[in-house]
Biopython code that builds the backbone (N, CA, C, O; Angstrom):
import numpy as np
from Bio.PDB.StructureBuilder import StructureBuilder

atoms = [
    (1, "MET", "N", (-99.616, 76.845, 67.063)),
    (1, "MET", "CA", (-98.822, 76.319, 68.043)),
    (1, "MET", "C", (-100.001, 75.478, 68.755)),
    (1, "MET", "O", (-101.166, 75.875, 68.784)),
    (2, "THR", "N", (-99.552, 74.252, 69.332)),
    (2, "THR", "CA", (-100.329, 73.477, 69.845)),
    (2, "THR", "C", (-100.834, 73.996, 71.311)),
    (2, "THR", "O", (-99.952, 74.453, 72.038)),
    (3, "PRO", "N", (-102.136, 73.969, 71.798)),
    (3, "PRO", "CA", (-102.476, 74.569, 72.928)),
    (3, "PRO", "C", (-101.955, 73.742, 74.228)),
    (3, "PRO", "O", (-101.620, 72.558, 74.219)),
    (4, "ASN", "N", (-101.957, 74.554, 75.266)),
    (4, "ASN", "CA", (-101.461, 73.832, 76.580)),
    (4, "ASN", "C", (-102.577, 72.891, 76.930)),
    (4, "ASN", "O", (-103.724, 73.323, 77.047)),
    (5, "PRO", "N", (-102.301, 71.678, 77.096)),
    (5, "PRO", "CA", (-103.456, 70.618, 77.521)),
    (5, "PRO", "C", (-103.985, 70.906, 79.110)),
    (5, "PRO", "O", (-105.126, 70.610, 79.464)),
    (6, "GLU", "N", (-103.024, 71.503, 79.980)),
    (6, "GLU", "CA", (-103.535, 71.972, 81.289)),
    (6, "GLU", "C", (-104.793, 72.902, 81.249)),
    (6, "GLU", "O", (-105.566, 72.982, 82.204)),
    (7, "GLU", "N", (-104.964, 73.656, 79.990)),
    (7, "GLU", "CA", (-105.977, 74.577, 79.934)),
    (7, "GLU", "C", (-107.301, 73.887, 79.661)),
    (7, "GLU", "O", (-108.298, 74.607, 79.726)),
    (8, "PHE", "N", (-107.456, 72.690, 79.386)),
    (8, "PHE", "CA", (-108.571, 71.962, 78.828)),
    (8, "PHE", "C", (-109.314, 70.902, 80.022)),
    (8, "PHE", "O", (-108.640, 70.204, 80.780)),
    (9, "SER", "N", (-110.599, 70.931, 80.018)),
    (9, "SER", "CA", (-111.087, 70.218, 80.717)),
    (9, "SER", "C", (-110.929, 68.593, 80.160)),
    (9, "SER", "O", (-110.922, 68.405, 78.944)),
    (10, "LYS", "N", (-110.825, 67.622, 80.950)),
    (10, "LYS", "CA", (-110.700, 66.231, 80.216)),
    (10, "LYS", "C", (-111.694, 65.235, 80.710)),
    (10, "LYS", "O", (-112.062, 65.121, 81.880)),
    (11, "ASP", "N", (-112.098, 64.506, 79.661)),
    (11, "ASP", "CA", (-113.078, 63.231, 79.972)),
    (11, "ASP", "C", (-112.079, 62.037, 80.259)),
    (11, "ASP", "O", (-111.754, 61.194, 79.424)),
    (12, "GLU", "N", (-111.679, 62.092, 81.460)),
    (12, "GLU", "CA", (-110.784, 60.804, 81.601)),
    (12, "GLU", "C", (-111.611, 59.400, 81.897)),
    (12, "GLU", "O", (-112.614, 59.260, 82.597)),
    (13, "LYS", "N", (-110.919, 58.461, 81.187)),
    (13, "LYS", "CA", (-111.466, 56.968, 81.181)),
    (13, "LYS", "C", (-110.756, 56.090, 81.865)),
    (13, "LYS", "O", (-110.276, 55.240, 81.114)),
    (14, "PRO", "N", (-110.417, 55.901, 83.277)),
    (14, "PRO", "CA", (-109.502, 55.336, 83.977)),
    (14, "PRO", "C", (-109.804, 53.886, 83.922)),
    (14, "PRO", "O", (-108.866, 53.089, 83.888)),
    (15, "ARG", "N", (-111.021, 53.479, 83.911)),
    (15, "ARG", "CA", (-111.179, 52.114, 83.725)),
    (15, "ARG", "C", (-111.797, 51.546, 82.478)),
    (15, "ARG", "O", (-112.276, 50.417, 82.383)),
    (16, "GLN", "N", (-111.733, 52.443, 81.548)),
    (16, "GLN", "CA", (-112.229, 51.994, 80.098)),
    (16, "GLN", "C", (-111.206, 51.488, 79.193)),
    (16, "GLN", "O", (-110.157, 52.119, 79.062)),
    (17, "TRP", "N", (-111.378, 50.596, 78.670)),
    (17, "TRP", "CA", (-110.695, 49.976, 77.672)),
    (17, "TRP", "C", (-111.489, 49.587, 76.269)),
    (17, "TRP", "O", (-112.698, 49.360, 76.230)),
    (18, "ARG", "N", (-110.774, 49.556, 75.345)),
    (18, "ARG", "CA", (-111.666, 49.155, 74.097)),
    (18, "ARG", "C", (-110.866, 47.850, 73.265)),
    (18, "ARG", "O", (-109.637, 47.873, 73.196)),
    (19, "ALA", "N", (-111.544, 46.875, 72.729)),
    (19, "ALA", "CA", (-111.125, 45.799, 72.150)),
    (19, "ALA", "C", (-111.445, 45.736, 70.549)),
    (19, "ALA", "O", (-112.581, 45.912, 70.107)),
    (20, "CYS", "N", (-110.522, 45.516, 69.889)),
    (20, "CYS", "CA", (-110.791, 45.389, 68.426)),
    (20, "CYS", "C", (-110.756, 43.981, 68.205)),
    (20, "CYS", "O", (-109.912, 43.175, 68.597)),
    (21, "PHE", "N", (-111.971, 43.756, 67.401)),
    (21, "PHE", "CA", (-112.355, 42.028, 67.106)),
    (21, "PHE", "C", (-112.227, 42.107, 65.384)),
    (21, "PHE", "O", (-112.676, 42.994, 64.658)),
    (22, "ARG", "N", (-111.669, 41.208, 65.093)),
    (22, "ARG", "CA", (-111.719, 40.768, 63.647)),
    (22, "ARG", "C", (-112.783, 39.561, 63.423)),
    (22, "ARG", "O", (-112.580, 38.424, 63.849)),
    (23, "VAL", "N", (-113.805, 39.903, 62.786)),
    (23, "VAL", "CA", (-114.680, 38.808, 62.649)),
    (23, "VAL", "C", (-114.932, 38.283, 61.130)),
    (23, "VAL", "O", (-115.116, 39.107, 60.234)),
    (24, "THR", "N", (-114.936, 37.055, 60.900)),
    (24, "THR", "CA", (-115.069, 36.423, 59.609)),
    (24, "THR", "C", (-116.387, 36.083, 59.657)),
    (24, "THR", "O", (-116.875, 35.729, 60.731)),
    (25, "GLY", "N", (-117.116, 36.140, 58.545)),
    (25, "GLY", "CA", (-118.491, 35.591, 58.353)),
    (25, "GLY", "C", (-118.816, 35.931, 56.934)),
    (25, "GLY", "O", (-118.016, 36.252, 56.055)),
    (26, "GLU", "N", (-120.198, 35.805, 56.841)),
    (26, "GLU", "CA", (-120.766, 36.029, 55.714)),
    (26, "GLU", "C", (-122.206, 36.875, 55.753)),
    (26, "GLU", "O", (-122.824, 36.875, 56.818)),
    (27, "PHE", "N", (-122.606, 37.405, 54.907)),
    (27, "PHE", "CA", (-124.057, 38.069, 54.730)),
    (27, "PHE", "C", (-124.464, 37.944, 53.659)),
    (27, "PHE", "O", (-123.607, 37.687, 52.813)),
    (28, "TRP", "N", (-125.970, 38.063, 53.166)),
    (28, "TRP", "CA", (-126.360, 38.217, 51.982)),
    (28, "TRP", "C", (-126.894, 39.615, 51.843)),
    (28, "TRP", "O", (-127.355, 40.254, 52.789)),
    (29, "ALA", "N", (-126.803, 40.059, 50.587)),
    (29, "ALA", "CA", (-127.540, 41.441, 50.321)),
    (29, "ALA", "C", (-128.350, 41.330, 48.970)),
    (29, "ALA", "O", (-127.784, 40.761, 48.037)),
    (30, "ASP", "N", (-129.608, 41.817, 48.787)),
    (30, "ASP", "CA", (-130.313, 41.805, 47.634)),
    (30, "ASP", "C", (-129.797, 43.036, 47.074)),
    (30, "ASP", "O", (-129.644, 44.033, 47.779)),
    (31, "ILE", "N", (-129.456, 43.008, 45.550)),
    (31, "ILE", "CA", (-128.930, 43.917, 44.761)),
    (31, "ILE", "C", (-129.782, 44.029, 43.645)),
    (31, "ILE", "O", (-130.131, 42.959, 43.146)),
    (32, "GLU", "N", (-130.267, 45.236, 43.051)),
    (32, "GLU", "CA", (-131.049, 45.582, 41.851)),
    (32, "GLU", "C", (-130.007, 45.985, 40.744)),
    (32, "GLU", "O", (-129.286, 46.973, 40.886)),
    (33, "ALA", "N", (-129.963, 45.235, 39.717)),
    (33, "ALA", "CA", (-129.237, 45.403, 38.542)),
    (33, "ALA", "C", (-129.879, 44.729, 37.364)),
    (33, "ALA", "O", (-130.584, 43.728, 37.496)),
    (34, "ASP", "N", (-129.609, 45.325, 36.155)),
    (34, "ASP", "CA", (-130.020, 44.850, 34.812)),
    (34, "ASP", "C", (-129.077, 43.676, 34.376)),
    (34, "ASP", "O", (-129.583, 42.860, 33.605)),
    (35, "SER", "N", (-127.792, 43.477, 34.757)),
    (35, "SER", "CA", (-127.082, 42.394, 34.347)),
    (35, "SER", "C", (-126.177, 41.842, 35.510)),
    (35, "SER", "O", (-126.078, 42.576, 36.493)),
    (36, "GLU", "N", (-125.606, 40.823, 35.523)),
    (36, "GLU", "CA", (-124.759, 40.402, 36.552)),
    (36, "GLU", "C", (-123.511, 41.323, 36.529)),
    (36, "GLU", "O", (-122.978, 41.537, 37.618)),
    (37, "GLY", "N", (-122.986, 41.888, 35.432)),
    (37, "GLY", "CA", (-121.941, 42.577, 35.572)),
    (37, "GLY", "C", (-122.185, 43.985, 36.304)),
    (37, "GLY", "O", (-121.275, 44.574, 36.889)),
    (38, "GLU", "N", (-123.446, 44.448, 36.220)),
    (38, "GLU", "CA", (-123.778, 45.504, 36.910)),
    (38, "GLU", "C", (-124.158, 45.181, 38.339)),
    (38, "GLU", "O", (-124.216, 46.084, 39.174)),
    (39, "ALA", "N", (-124.446, 43.787, 38.679)),
    (39, "ALA", "CA", (-124.685, 43.662, 40.064)),
    (39, "ALA", "C", (-123.001, 43.312, 40.690)),
    (39, "ALA", "O", (-122.683, 43.427, 41.874)),
    (40, "GLN", "N", (-122.268, 42.963, 39.800)),
    (40, "GLN", "CA", (-120.870, 42.912, 40.490)),
    (40, "GLN", "C", (-120.328, 44.108, 40.896)),
    (40, "GLN", "O", (-119.760, 44.208, 41.983)),
    (41, "VAL", "N", (-120.459, 45.113, 40.056)),
    (41, "VAL", "CA", (-120.026, 46.654, 40.246)),
    (41, "VAL", "C", (-120.653, 46.905, 41.418)),
    (41, "VAL", "O", (-119.931, 47.100, 42.396)),
    (42, "ARG", "N", (-121.873, 46.949, 41.555)),
    (42, "ARG", "CA", (-122.706, 47.374, 42.855)),
    (42, "ARG", "C", (-122.185, 46.683, 43.919)),
    (42, "ARG", "O", (-121.960, 47.325, 44.945)),
    (43, "ALA", "N", (-121.883, 45.192, 43.881)),
    (43, "ALA", "CA", (-121.524, 44.587, 45.170)),
    (43, "ALA", "C", (-119.974, 45.060, 45.506)),
    (43, "ALA", "O", (-119.589, 45.058, 46.676)),
    (44, "LYS", "N", (-119.161, 45.440, 44.494)),
    (44, "LYS", "CA", (-117.865, 46.057, 44.942)),
    (44, "LYS", "C", (-117.924, 47.307, 45.340)),
    (44, "LYS", "O", (-116.927, 47.731, 45.925)),
    (45, "GLU", "N", (-118.988, 48.156, 45.157)),
    (45, "GLU", "CA", (-119.222, 49.438, 45.673)),
    (45, "GLU", "C", (-119.769, 49.265, 47.265)),
    (45, "GLU", "O", (-119.562, 50.089, 48.155)),
    (46, "ILE", "N", (-120.320, 48.331, 47.375)),
    (46, "ILE", "CA", (-120.865, 48.127, 48.708)),
    (46, "ILE", "C", (-119.911, 47.732, 49.632)),
    (46, "ILE", "O", (-119.830, 48.372, 50.681)),
    (47, "ALA", "N", (-119.134, 46.743, 49.420)),
    (47, "ALA", "CA", (-117.802, 46.318, 50.034)),
    (47, "ALA", "C", (-116.909, 47.493, 50.277)),
    (47, "ALA", "O", (-116.481, 47.709, 51.411)),
    (48, "ALA", "N", (-116.613, 48.248, 49.282)),
    (48, "ALA", "CA", (-115.726, 49.323, 49.412)),
    (48, "ALA", "C", (-116.286, 50.357, 50.289)),
    (48, "ALA", "O", (-115.466, 50.916, 51.018)),
    (49, "SER", "N", (-117.652, 50.772, 50.382)),
    (49, "SER", "CA", (-118.083, 51.572, 51.368)),
    (49, "SER", "C", (-118.247, 51.232, 52.738)),
    (49, "SER", "O", (-118.338, 52.046, 53.657)),
    (50, "HIS", "N", (-118.285, 49.819, 52.850)),
    (50, "HIS", "CA", (-118.780, 49.050, 54.172)),
    (50, "HIS", "C", (-120.227, 49.552, 54.581)),
    (50, "HIS", "O", (-120.524, 49.951, 55.707)),
    (51, "ASP", "N", (-121.026, 49.475, 53.562)),
    (51, "ASP", "CA", (-122.439, 49.838, 53.531)),
    (51, "ASP", "C", (-123.241, 48.631, 53.832)),
    (51, "ASP", "O", (-124.342, 48.569, 53.286)),
    (52, "PHE", "N", (-122.820, 47.515, 54.725)),
    (52, "PHE", "CA", (-123.680, 46.348, 54.760)),
    (52, "PHE", "C", (-123.848, 46.116, 56.331)),
    (52, "PHE", "O", (-123.970, 44.973, 56.772)),
    (53, "GLY", "N", (-123.849, 46.999, 56.985)),
    (53, "GLY", "CA", (-124.224, 46.941, 58.406)),
    (53, "GLY", "C", (-123.386, 45.927, 59.249)),
    (53, "GLY", "O", (-122.242, 45.606, 58.926)),
    (54, "LEU", "N", (-124.032, 45.442, 60.354)),
    (54, "LEU", "CA", (-123.223, 44.650, 61.251)),
    (54, "LEU", "C", (-123.818, 43.292, 61.575)),
    (54, "LEU", "O", (-123.327, 42.442, 62.318)),
    (55, "GLU", "N", (-125.033, 43.223, 60.851)),
    (55, "GLU", "CA", (-125.627, 41.729, 60.974)),
    (55, "GLU", "C", (-125.023, 40.557, 59.958)),
    (55, "GLU", "O", (-125.220, 40.527, 58.743)),
    (56, "LEU", "N", (-124.322, 39.695, 60.647)),
    (56, "LEU", "CA", (-123.827, 38.443, 59.679)),
    (56, "LEU", "C", (-124.818, 37.592, 59.892)),
    (56, "LEU", "O", (-125.560, 37.565, 60.874)),
    (57, "ASP", "N", (-124.828, 36.750, 58.773)),
    (57, "ASP", "CA", (-125.749, 35.566, 58.655)),
    (57, "ASP", "C", (-125.029, 34.380, 59.444)),
    (57, "ASP", "O", (-125.665, 33.760, 60.296)),
    (58, "GLU", "N", (-123.890, 34.112, 59.198)),
    (58, "GLU", "CA", (-123.167, 33.057, 59.764)),
    (58, "GLU", "C", (-121.660, 33.412, 60.183)),
    (58, "GLU", "O", (-120.768, 33.530, 59.344)),
    (59, "VAL", "N", (-121.451, 33.580, 61.634)),
    (59, "VAL", "CA", (-120.047, 34.051, 62.026)),
    (59, "VAL", "C", (-119.107, 32.673, 61.883)),
    (59, "VAL", "O", (-119.473, 31.610, 62.384)),
    (60, "GLN", "N", (-118.077, 32.790, 61.276)),
    (60, "GLN", "CA", (-117.259, 31.573, 61.175)),
    (60, "GLN", "C", (-115.961, 31.812, 62.151)),
    (60, "GLN", "O", (-115.442, 30.879, 62.764)),
    (61, "ALA", "N", (-115.548, 33.017, 62.216)),
    (61, "ALA", "CA", (-114.511, 33.232, 63.519)),
    (61, "ALA", "C", (-114.468, 34.532, 63.952)),
    (61, "ALA", "O", (-114.837, 35.492, 63.276)),
    (62, "VAL", "N", (-113.934, 34.596, 65.299)),
    (62, "VAL", "CA", (-113.820, 35.853, 65.975)),
    (62, "VAL", "C", (-112.467, 35.858, 66.656)),
    (62, "VAL", "O", (-112.134, 34.956, 67.424)),
    (63, "GLU", "N", (-111.743, 36.824, 66.378)),
    (63, "GLU", "CA", (-110.328, 36.939, 66.892)),
    (63, "GLU", "C", (-110.417, 38.421, 67.457)),
    (63, "GLU", "O", (-111.022, 39.402, 67.023)),
    (64, "ILE", "N", (-109.610, 38.252, 68.573)),
    (64, "ILE", "CA", (-109.079, 39.672, 69.328)),
    (64, "ILE", "C", (-107.814, 40.361, 68.696)),
    (64, "ILE", "O", (-106.672, 40.022, 69.007)),
    (65, "SER", "N", (-108.076, 41.281, 67.853)),
    (65, "SER", "CA", (-106.939, 41.854, 67.406)),
    (65, "SER", "C", (-105.927, 42.375, 68.270)),
    (65, "SER", "O", (-104.748, 42.022, 68.238)),
    (66, "TYR", "N", (-106.413, 43.216, 69.036)),
    (66, "TYR", "CA", (-105.640, 43.983, 70.193)),
    (66, "TYR", "C", (-106.731, 44.620, 71.172)),
    (66, "TYR", "O", (-107.918, 44.774, 70.885)),
    (67, "ILE", "N", (-106.113, 44.961, 72.384)),
    (67, "ILE", "CA", (-106.899, 45.693, 73.359)),
    (67, "ILE", "C", (-105.974, 46.773, 73.830)),
    (67, "ILE", "O", (-104.764, 46.638, 74.009)),
    (68, "GLU", "N", (-106.745, 47.959, 74.025)),
    (68, "GLU", "CA", (-105.925, 49.172, 74.260)),
    (68, "GLU", "C", (-106.749, 50.061, 75.292)),
    (68, "GLU", "O", (-107.952, 49.942, 75.524)),
    (69, "LYS", "N", (-105.977, 50.865, 75.796)),
    (69, "LYS", "CA", (-106.508, 51.676, 76.858)),
    (69, "LYS", "C", (-107.542, 52.903, 76.064)),
    (69, "LYS", "O", (-107.169, 53.623, 75.137)),
    (70, "LYS", "N", (-108.583, 52.909, 76.549)),
    (70, "LYS", "CA", (-109.647, 54.088, 75.830)),
    (70, "LYS", "C", (-108.895, 55.348, 76.116)),
    (70, "LYS", "O", (-108.366, 55.572, 77.205)),
    (71, "PRO", "N", (-108.872, 56.086, 75.187)),
    (71, "PRO", "CA", (-108.004, 57.507, 75.527)),
    (71, "PRO", "C", (-108.795, 58.514, 76.209)),
    (71, "PRO", "O", (-110.015, 58.654, 76.134)),
    (72, "MET", "N", (-107.778, 59.360, 77.039)),
    (72, "MET", "CA", (-108.552, 60.366, 77.532)),
    (72, "MET", "C", (-108.912, 61.447, 76.358)),
    (72, "MET", "O", (-108.165, 61.661, 75.403)),
    (73, "MET", "N", (-110.239, 62.130, 76.581)),
    (73, "MET", "CA", (-110.408, 63.058, 75.660)),
    (73, "MET", "C", (-110.590, 64.343, 76.253)),
    (73, "MET", "O", (-111.132, 64.468, 77.351)),
    (74, "TYR", "N", (-110.063, 65.535, 75.421)),
    (74, "TYR", "CA", (-109.973, 66.758, 75.825)),
    (74, "TYR", "C", (-111.218, 67.258, 75.154)),
    (74, "TYR", "O", (-111.454, 66.964, 73.982)),
    (75, "ARG", "N", (-112.186, 68.164, 76.022)),
    (75, "ARG", "CA", (-113.315, 68.902, 75.604)),
    (75, "ARG", "C", (-112.955, 70.083, 75.062)),
    (75, "ARG", "O", (-112.437, 70.896, 75.828)),
    (76, "VAL", "N", (-113.122, 70.420, 73.770)),
    (76, "VAL", "CA", (-112.733, 71.546, 73.038)),
    (76, "VAL", "C", (-113.847, 72.118, 72.312)),
    (76, "VAL", "O", (-114.916, 71.523, 72.178)),
    (77, "VAL", "N", (-113.582, 73.386, 71.795)),
    (77, "VAL", "CA", (-114.222, 74.218, 70.565)),
    (77, "VAL", "C", (-113.258, 74.058, 69.455)),
    (77, "VAL", "O", (-112.164, 74.621, 69.408)),
    (78, "ARG", "N", (-113.768, 73.202, 68.510)),
    (78, "ARG", "CA", (-112.765, 73.284, 67.113)),
    (78, "ARG", "C", (-113.409, 73.759, 66.049)),
    (78, "ARG", "O", (-114.270, 73.008, 65.591)),
    (79, "ASP", "N", (-113.219, 74.975, 65.420)),
    (79, "ASP", "CA", (-114.053, 75.508, 64.176)),
    (79, "ASP", "C", (-115.393, 75.627, 64.718)),
    (79, "ASP", "O", (-116.380, 75.131, 64.176)),
    (80, "GLY", "N", (-115.410, 76.273, 65.764)),
    (80, "GLY", "CA", (-116.935, 76.646, 66.302)),
    (80, "GLY", "C", (-117.865, 75.613, 66.758)),
    (80, "GLY", "O", (-118.993, 75.875, 67.175)),
    (81, "ARG", "N", (-117.308, 74.270, 66.661)),
    (81, "ARG", "CA", (-118.163, 72.999, 67.355)),
    (81, "ARG", "C", (-117.653, 72.649, 68.461)),
    (81, "ARG", "O", (-116.432, 72.636, 68.621)),
    (82, "ASP", "N", (-118.454, 72.332, 69.340)),
    (82, "ASP", "CA", (-118.051, 71.468, 70.714)),
    (82, "ASP", "C", (-117.916, 70.071, 70.168)),
    (82, "ASP", "O", (-118.696, 69.520, 69.392)),
    (83, "MET", "N", (-116.795, 69.571, 70.695)),
    (83, "MET", "CA", (-116.461, 68.264, 70.445)),
    (83, "MET", "C", (-115.439, 67.861, 71.494)),
    (83, "MET", "O", (-115.008, 68.718, 72.266)),
    (84, "GLN", "N", (-115.002, 66.519, 71.568)),
    (84, "GLN", "CA", (-113.986, 65.782, 72.271)),
    (84, "GLN", "C", (-112.960, 65.194, 71.346)),
    (84, "GLN", "O", (-113.328, 64.484, 70.410)),
    (85, "VAL", "N", (-111.642, 65.462, 71.569)),
    (85, "VAL", "CA", (-110.833, 64.941, 70.766)),
    (85, "VAL", "C", (-109.595, 64.442, 71.559)),
    (85, "VAL", "O", (-109.212, 65.077, 72.542)),
    (86, "SER", "N", (-108.934, 63.262, 71.129)),
    (86, "SER", "CA", (-107.960, 62.896, 71.874)),
    (86, "SER", "C", (-106.607, 63.443, 71.816)),
    (86, "SER", "O", (-105.755, 63.243, 72.681)),
    (87, "ARG", "N", (-106.432, 64.190, 70.687)),
    (87, "ARG", "CA", (-105.256, 65.037, 70.452)),
    (87, "ARG", "C", (-105.648, 66.715, 70.211)),
    (87, "ARG", "O", (-106.521, 67.077, 69.423)),
    (88, "LEU", "N", (-104.961, 67.493, 70.909)),
    (88, "LEU", "CA", (-105.089, 69.064, 70.667)),
    (88, "LEU", "C", (-104.432, 69.495, 69.159)),
    (88, "LEU", "O", (-103.353, 69.069, 68.748)),
    (89, "GLN", "N", (-105.145, 70.250, 68.571)),
    (89, "GLN", "CA", (-104.608, 71.045, 67.544)),
    (89, "GLN", "C", (-104.577, 72.389, 67.656)),
    (89, "GLN", "O", (-105.335, 72.919, 68.467)),
    (90, "ALA", "N", (-103.746, 73.134, 66.908)),
    (90, "ALA", "CA", (-103.556, 74.547, 66.806)),
    (90, "ALA", "C", (-104.868, 75.165, 66.709)),
    (90, "ALA", "O", (-105.525, 74.687, 65.783)),
    (91, "GLY", "N", (-105.563, 76.233, 67.485)),
    (91, "GLY", "CA", (-106.837, 76.796, 67.269)),
    (91, "GLY", "C", (-107.742, 76.173, 68.190)),
    (91, "GLY", "O", (-108.772, 76.823, 68.366)),
    (92, "ASP", "N", (-107.648, 75.085, 68.837)),
    (92, "ASP", "CA", (-108.473, 74.531, 69.766)),
    (92, "ASP", "C", (-108.725, 75.611, 70.894)),
    (92, "ASP", "O", (-107.854, 76.428, 71.193)),
    (93, "GLN", "N", (-109.862, 75.574, 71.452)),
    (93, "GLN", "CA", (-110.340, 76.371, 72.752)),
    (93, "GLN", "C", (-110.728, 75.473, 73.725)),
    (93, "GLN", "O", (-111.305, 74.422, 73.445)),
    (94, "PRO", "N", (-110.433, 75.833, 74.916)),
    (94, "PRO", "CA", (-111.219, 75.073, 76.024)),
    (94, "PRO", "C", (-112.680, 75.063, 75.976)),
    (94, "PRO", "O", (-113.261, 76.132, 75.793)),
    (95, "ARG", "N", (-113.349, 73.963, 76.122)),
    (95, "ARG", "CA", (-114.725, 74.053, 76.295)),
    (95, "ARG", "C", (-115.307, 73.908, 77.800)),
    (95, "ARG", "O", (-114.972, 72.966, 78.518)),
    (96, "TYR", "N", (-116.189, 74.897, 78.211)),
    (96, "TYR", "CA", (-116.769, 74.990, 79.393)),
    (96, "TYR", "C", (-118.114, 74.352, 79.448)),
    (96, "TYR", "O", (-118.764, 74.243, 78.408)),
    (97, "PRO", "N", (-118.608, 73.895, 80.663)),
    (97, "PRO", "CA", (-119.865, 73.194, 80.910)),
    (97, "PRO", "C", (-120.957, 74.534, 80.495)),
    (97, "PRO", "O", (-120.645, 75.703, 80.721)),
    (98, "ARG", "N", (-122.033, 74.201, 79.973)),
    (98, "ARG", "CA", (-123.239, 75.099, 79.736)),
    (98, "ARG", "C", (-124.277, 74.561, 80.793)),
    (98, "ARG", "O", (-123.961, 73.860, 81.754)),
    (99, "GLN", "N", (-125.432, 74.935, 80.522)),
    (99, "GLN", "CA", (-126.548, 74.831, 81.578)),
    (99, "GLN", "C", (-126.724, 73.277, 81.662)),
    (99, "GLN", "O", (-126.846, 72.860, 82.813)),
    (100, "GLY", "N", (-126.755, 72.461, 80.796)),
    (100, "GLY", "CA", (-127.034, 70.968, 80.986)),
    (100, "GLY", "C", (-125.773, 70.022, 80.837)),
    (100, "GLY", "O", (-125.762, 68.862, 80.423)),
    (101, "GLY", "N", (-124.664, 70.836, 81.297)),
    (101, "GLY", "CA", (-123.329, 70.146, 81.473)),
    (101, "GLY", "C", (-122.487, 70.158, 80.178)),
    (101, "GLY", "O", (-122.551, 71.174, 79.486)),
    (102, "PHE", "N", (-121.764, 69.211, 79.809)),
    (102, "PHE", "CA", (-120.748, 69.493, 78.570)),
    (102, "PHE", "C", (-121.630, 68.902, 77.609)),
    (102, "PHE", "O", (-121.308, 68.857, 76.422)),
]
sb = StructureBuilder()
sb.init_structure("model")
sb.init_model(0)
sb.init_chain("A")
sb.init_seg("    ")
for serial, (resi, resn, name, xyz) in enumerate(atoms, 1):
    if name == "N":
        sb.init_residue(resn, " ", resi, " ")
    sb.init_atom(name, np.array(xyz, "f"), 0.0, 1.0, " ", f" {name:<3s}", serial, name[0])
structure = sb.get_structure()
């Protein structure tokens, strides 16, 4: 059963929004490989893992995909770990301030 939201401390963000930007650009990465085919495989792995950081050599276009209200977060203990979540799940326990705050 989902816990009662009223029992949880909330980190409300009344003036915070988040924007999603779609950036088109290019970057260069050095890849060590014994052949072009091996380099191609490694390049595909990098692209699939998004392990290329955020530094672009040349930005060609920036679009705003959408803007949304930043969600209110519940302070919970889930599976023994302190965290903030936007949706409560069965088993979540209210988290209370400790000596240094939340």
